[in-house]
C-alpha positions in Angstrom: 20.4 53.5 0.6 19.7 50.0 1.8 16.7 48.1 0.5 13.3 48.4 2.1 11.5 45.3 3.4 7.7 45.6 3.5 6.4 44.3 6.9 2.7 44.9 6.4 0.1 46.5 4.1 -3.5 47.2 4.9 -6.1 49.0 2.8 -7.8 51.8 4.6 -9.8 54.8 3.2 -8.9 53.7 -0.3 -5.2 53.9 0.3 -2.7 51.6 2.0 -1.1 51.8 5.4 2.3 50.2 5.1 5.1 49.4 7.5 8.7 49.0 6.2 12.0 48.1 7.8 15.5 48.9 6.6 19.1 49.0 7.8 19.7 52.5 9.1 23.2 53.9 8.7 22.6 56.6 11.3 21.1 54.3 14.0 23.2 51.3 13.3 20.2 48.9 13.5 17.2 47.7 11.7 14.5 50.4 12.0 10.9 50.5 11.1 8.6 53.3 9.8 5.0 53.6 8.7 3.9 55.1 5.4 0.3 55.9 4.6 -0.2 56.1 0.8 -3.6 57.7 0.0 -5.4 56.6 -3.2 -4.2 59.7 -5.1 -0.6 58.3 -4.8 -1.4 55.9 -7.6 -1.8 58.7 -10.1 0.6 61.5 -9.0 3.3 62.7 -6.7 2.0 64.1 -3.4 3.2 66.2 -0.4 4.3 64.4 2.8 3.7 65.0 6.5 6.1 63.4 9.0 4.8 62.4 12.4 7.0 61.9 15.4 5.7 59.9 18.3 6.2 60.2 22.1 7.8 58.3 24.9 7.4 54.5 24.9 5.8 54.5 21.4 6.9 52.6 18.3 5.8 53.2 14.8 2.6 51.3 15.6 0.8 53.8 18.0 0.1 56.5 15.5 -0.9 54.1 12.8 -3.4 52.2 15.0 -4.8 55.0 17.2 -4.7 58.5 15.5 -7.2 58.0 12.7 -5.1 60.2 10.5 -5.5 58.0 7.4 -9.0 59.3 6.8 -7.9 62.9 6.6 -4.8 62.1 4.6 -7.0 60.4 2.0 -9.3 63.4 1.9 -6.5 65.8 1.3 -4.2 63.7 -0.8 -1.1 63.7 1.5 1.3 60.9 2.4 2.1 60.5 6.1 5.3 59.0 7.3 6.0 58.0 10.9 9.3 56.6 12.1 10.1 54.7 15.4 11.2 56.7 18.4 14.6 55.2 19.0 17.1 52.6 17.9 16.1 49.0 18.8 17.7 45.7 19.7 21.2 47.1 20.4 21.4 45.9 24.0 23.3 49.0 25.2 23.9 48.8 28.9 21.1 50.8 30.6 18.9 51.2 27.5 15.9 49.4 28.9 16.1 50.3 32.6 13.5 53.1 32.5 10.6 54.0 30.2 11.7 57.6 29.7 15.3 57.0 28.6 16.9 54.7 26.1 14.7 52.4 24.1 11.5 54.2 23.0 12.9 57.5 24.2 15.4 58.8 21.7 14.3 62.4 22.2 15.1 63.2 18.6 18.6 64.5 19.5 22.1 63.4 18.3 23.7 62.0 21.4 27.3 63.2 22.2 27.9 61.0 25.2 29.1 57.3 25.5 27.6 54.8 25.1 24.8 56.6 23.2 26.6 58.7 20.6 27.2 55.9 18.1 23.5 54.9 17.6 21.2 57.5 19.3 21.1 59.9 16.3 17.3 60.2 15.8 17.6 63.9 14.8 19.9 63.1 11.8 17.8 60.0 11.0 14.6 62.1 10.8 16.0 65.2 9.1 18.3 63.4 6.6 18.3 59.7 6.2 14.5 59.2 6.4 13.8 62.1 4.0 16.2 60.6 1.5 14.6 57.1 1.8 11.1 58.5 1.4 12.1 60.6 -1.6 13.8 57.6 -3.4 11.0 55.1 -2.8 7.7 56.9 -2.8 5.8 59.4 -5.0 6.8 62.5 -3.1 6.7 66.1 -4.4 10.2 67.3 -3.7 10.3 70.2 -1.1 6.7 69.8 -0.1 7.0 68.4 3.4 5.8 69.3 6.9 6.3 67.8 10.3 4.2 67.2 13.4 4.3 65.1 16.6 3.1 64.4 20.1 4.8 64.9 23.5 8.5 63.9 23.0 7.7 63.8 19.3 6.2 67.3 19.5 9.5 68.4 20.9 11.2 66.6 18.0 8.9 68.2 15.4 9.6 71.7 16.8 13.4 71.4 16.9 13.6 69.7 13.5 11.7 72.7 12.0 13.6 75.4 13.9 17.0 73.9 13.3 16.4 73.5 9.6 14.9 76.8 8.3 13.0 76.1 5.1 13.2 72.3 5.3 9.6 72.0 6.4 6.7 74.1 5.1 4.9 74.0 8.5 5.1 72.5 12.0 2.6 71.5 14.6 2.7 69.6 17.9 0.3 68.0 20.3 1.2 68.5 24.0 4.9 69.0 23.1 7.8 69.0 25.6 8.4 72.7 24.9 11.3 73.5 27.2 13.2 70.2 27.9 16.1 72.0 29.5 13.7 72.9 32.4 11.6 69.8 32.9 12.3 66.4 34.6 12.0 64.4 31.4 14.2 66.6 29.4 16.8 67.1 32.1 17.1 63.3 32.5 17.4 62.7 28.7 19.7 65.6 28.0 22.1 64.7 30.8 22.3 61.1 29.6 22.6 61.9 25.8 24.3 65.3 25.8 26.2 65.5 29.1 25.8 68.0 31.9 23.9 71.3 31.3 27.1 73.2 32.0 28.7 71.8 28.9 26.5 74.2 26.9 25.0 71.7 24.5 21.4 71.7 25.6 20.1 75.0 24.1 20.4 73.7 20.5 17.9 70.9 21.3 15.3 73.0 23.1 12.5 74.7 21.1 12.1 77.5 23.6 15.8 78.4 23.3 15.9 77.9 19.5 13.1 80.3 19.0 15.1 83.0 20.7 17.7 82.9 17.9 15.6 81.9 15.0 16.3 83.9 11.9 15.2 81.8 9.0 12.1 82.1 6.7 8.9 82.9 8.5 7.4 79.8 10.2 4.3 79.6 12.4 4.3 77.2 15.3 0.9 75.4 16.0 0.8 74.1 19.5 -2.1 72.0 20.7 -2.6 71.3 24.4 -5.3 69.5 26.5 -6.3 71.2 29.7 -6.6 68.0 31.7 -3.2 66.7 30.7 -1.5 65.3 33.8 1.9 66.0 32.4 1.0 69.7 31.9 0.2 70.1 35.6 3.4 68.1 36.4 5.4 70.8 34.6 6.8 68.4 32.0 5.5 70.3 29.0 5.9 74.0 29.8 4.1 75.4 26.7 3.8 78.8 28.4 7.6 79.2 28.2 7.6 78.5 24.4 4.6 80.8 23.8 6.3 83.6 25.7 9.6 83.2 23.9 7.7 83.3 20.5 6.0 86.5 21.4 9.2 88.1 22.6 11.1 87.1 19.5 8.3 87.7 17.0 7.9 84.1 15.9 4.3 83.5 15.0 2.6 80.9 17.3 -1.0 79.5 17.5 -1.8 78.0 20.9 -5.0 75.9 21.2 -6.0 75.0 24.7 -8.5 72.1 24.5 -10.8 72.0 27.5 -11.2 68.6 29.2 -8.7 66.7 27.0 -5.8 64.7 28.3 -2.5 63.5 26.9 -3.8 60.4 25.1 -4.6 59.4 21.5 -8.3 60.0 22.3 -7.3 63.7 22.3 -5.0 63.4 19.3 -7.6 61.6 17.2 -10.1 64.3 18.0 -8.0 67.1 16.5 -5.6 65.3 14.0 -7.9 66.3 11.1 -7.4 70.0 12.0 -3.7 69.5 12.0 -3.6 67.8 8.6 -5.8 70.6 7.1 -3.5 73.2 8.6 -0.4 71.6 7.0 -2.1 71.3 3.7 -2.6 75.1 3.6 1.2 75.4 3.4 1.9 72.3 1.4 -0.4 73.4 -1.5 1.1 76.8 -1.9 
């Protein structure tokens, strides 16, 4: 593993919110991630929750807007949040639109040129990042959960479903639940994975993965605001995932939050509930 460079450190709720950079072997670039170390981390090893952010975000959005540090300090849990894509590679077409390329890695491992060399956010999150965190921070081995928002909610769900037993629990705010069937997902999957007819999409779609899940029992926690413009635009399709869970006997909790939209105002309102939910599994 390459060395970490500390970019920033700020005391908050008795702990420290830090940002690090490192040379990523999977992404082929310098990548940043945030780590919140609660005060308990000075005395003992702790469980960890990974957070995956949405389209256009970097590691900064969650750190600055979620308010999660307060709850992480209360529960004694480390929170790690990576960036959403490789950066500064200057691949042709990587900055032409906000929903593809930079800031929009979709947490898949691309199979198409020119993306397949660097756009491997899935392997980065589920392998490289976990190894880095385990080697550099006071982590309780095997005590990790994952959550995310929008594109990152999709990422959290597929990381958990594709790796039975790797995460103790999974939750998502306004996730893209069925990317094979929504405009965002169709655009990203076509670019990163090739045409749908090639047959490679289902392995990156939570609704499809649920249909064949046969690992240890895992409960999906889905949180959705009723006034989310992307819900009405059929970008998120939570109803498809909930129905697939019911048909295939995968436990799912679906919270519909009246009046809330897609923003961090919504996330910050309920992030404490999500941290508490994950701790119920991480403390077992």
